[in-house]
C-alpha positions as CSV (number, residue, x, y, z in Angstrom):
1,M,-52.5,-2.0,102.5
2,A,-48.7,-2.0,102.4
3,S,-46.8,0.7,100.5
4,T,-43.2,1.2,99.4
5,L,-41.3,4.5,99.7
6,K,-38.3,4.9,97.4
7,I,-36.1,7.9,97.8
8,N,-32.4,8.8,97.5
9,T,-32.2,11.5,100.2
10,L,-33.9,12.2,103.5
11,T,-33.6,15.8,104.8
12,G,-35.0,17.2,108.0
13,V,-37.3,20.2,107.9
14,T,-35.7,22.2,110.8
15,T,-32.1,20.9,110.4
16,A,-31.1,19.1,107.2
17,G,-29.3,16.2,109.0
18,S,-31.7,15.8,111.9
19,I,-34.7,13.5,111.5
20,A,-36.8,12.3,114.4
21,V,-38.1,8.7,114.4
22,T,-40.9,7.8,116.7
23,G,-39.9,4.9,119.0
24,E,-41.8,1.9,120.3
25,G,-45.0,2.9,122.2
26,N,-45.2,6.2,120.3
27,S,-44.1,8.1,123.4
28,T,-40.4,8.9,122.5
29,T,-38.4,9.9,119.5
30,T,-34.9,9.1,118.4
31,N,-32.7,11.2,116.2
32,L,-31.9,9.0,113.2
33,Q,-28.5,10.6,112.5
34,Q,-27.3,10.3,116.1
35,G,-28.1,6.6,116.2
36,L,-26.1,5.6,113.1
37,A,-22.6,4.1,113.3
38,K,-20.1,6.7,111.9
39,Q,-17.3,4.1,111.3
40,W,-17.0,0.3,111.4
41,I,-14.5,-2.3,110.4
42,H,-14.3,-6.1,110.1
43,L,-10.7,-7.2,109.9
44,N,-8.5,-10.2,109.8
45,G,-5.8,-9.7,112.4
46,T,-3.7,-12.8,111.6
47,G,-0.7,-13.1,109.3
48,T,-0.8,-10.1,107.0
49,I,-3.6,-8.1,108.5
50,A,-6.4,-7.1,106.2
51,I,-9.6,-5.2,106.1
52,V,-12.4,-7.6,105.2
53,D,-15.1,-4.9,105.0
54,S,-15.5,-1.4,106.4
55,F,-17.2,1.9,106.4
56,N,-15.4,5.3,106.9
57,T,-12.1,3.5,107.6
58,T,-8.9,4.5,106.0
59,S,-6.5,1.8,107.2
60,I,-5.4,-0.5,110.0
61,T,-2.0,-0.8,111.6
62,D,-0.5,-3.8,113.3
63,D,1.0,-2.4,116.5
64,G,2.1,-5.8,117.9
65,T,0.6,-9.1,118.9
66,G,-3.1,-8.6,119.2
67,E,-2.9,-4.8,119.0
68,Y,-4.2,-2.7,116.1
69,T,-4.8,1.0,115.3
70,I,-8.0,1.8,113.4
71,T,-7.7,5.0,111.3
72,I,-11.0,6.8,110.5
73,A,-11.4,8.4,107.1
74,N,-13.8,11.3,108.0
75,D,-12.7,12.7,111.4
76,M,-14.9,12.5,114.5
77,A,-16.0,15.8,116.0
78,N,-14.2,15.2,119.3
79,I,-12.5,12.3,121.2
80,G,-15.7,11.6,123.2
81,Y,-17.1,9.2,120.7
82,S,-18.2,5.7,121.7
83,K,-16.2,2.7,120.5
84,T,-17.1,-1.0,120.7
85,S,-15.0,-4.0,119.6
86,T,-15.4,-7.8,119.5
87,G,-13.1,-10.6,118.5
88,A,-13.2,-14.3,117.9
89,Q,-10.8,-17.0,116.8
90,N,-11.8,-20.3,115.1
91,N,-9.4,-22.4,117.2
92,S,-8.7,-23.7,120.7
93,F,-7.1,-20.6,122.3
94,G,-10.1,-20.2,124.6
95,P,-12.1,-17.1,125.7
96,Q,-10.7,-13.8,124.5
97,I,-11.1,-10.2,125.7
98,V,-11.0,-7.2,123.4
99,K,-10.1,-3.8,124.9
100,V,-10.5,-0.5,123.2
101,D,-8.0,2.4,123.6
102,Y,-5.4,0.3,125.5
103,G,-1.8,-0.2,124.5
104,R,-0.4,-3.8,124.9
105,T,3.1,-2.8,125.8
106,S,2.1,-0.6,128.7
107,N,-1.4,-1.9,129.3
108,N,-2.4,1.7,130.1
109,Y,-5.1,3.8,128.6
110,S,-4.2,5.1,125.1
111,A,-6.4,8.1,124.4
112,P,-8.1,8.1,121.0
113,T,-7.8,10.9,118.6
114,V,-10.5,12.2,116.3
115,T,-8.7,10.3,113.5
116,A,-7.9,6.9,115.2
117,Y,-8.3,4.6,118.1
118,K,-6.6,1.3,119.3
119,I,-8.1,-2.1,119.9
120,Q,-6.3,-4.9,121.7
121,N,-7.2,-8.6,121.8
122,L,-6.1,-10.7,124.8
123,L,-6.5,-14.2,126.0
124,A,-8.8,-14.2,129.0
125,S,-6.8,-16.9,130.8
126,N,-3.5,-14.9,131.1
127,A,-4.0,-11.5,129.4
128,D,-1.4,-12.2,126.7
129,G,-2.0,-10.5,123.4
130,I,-3.2,-12.7,120.6
131,D,-3.6,-12.1,116.9
132,T,-7.2,-12.9,116.0
133,Q,-8.8,-13.9,112.7
134,Y,-12.1,-12.1,113.3
135,L,-12.1,-8.6,114.8
136,N,-14.9,-6.0,114.5
137,A,-14.9,-2.4,115.8
138,T,-17.6,0.3,115.6
139,A,-17.6,4.1,116.4
140,H,-20.7,6.1,117.3
141,G,-20.7,9.9,117.8
142,D,-20.6,13.1,115.8
143,L,-18.5,13.5,112.6
144,A,-16.5,16.7,112.3
């Protein structure tokens, strides 16, 4: 018999924000809070850049062709958080590469802060920056 559970808040018994979920095979557990994305964004990086949809994102900045800074609304706990980004263009530019925490002008590592990180979209064929219509970025880690 199927059942439905309707609640507004989940709270751990030992630690309020820590809830263990039993994984596949019933042999391991995952901390629910640790597995959630703490920030994400879907943006249009062409023309006048715009946030299409987001969570825990304050703003985006156009730093040059194919380069953007994502500003996080609620700070991360430290700079060791994980960032992932993807991009796509609905045209004939060909394959693209999206880098996280790199600056286009120097092509060197640009350290994230607890409040922001950079993403850069490049053409795979010659590594030139390119503005992209569909960009997505996600951050996982601990909030401050």
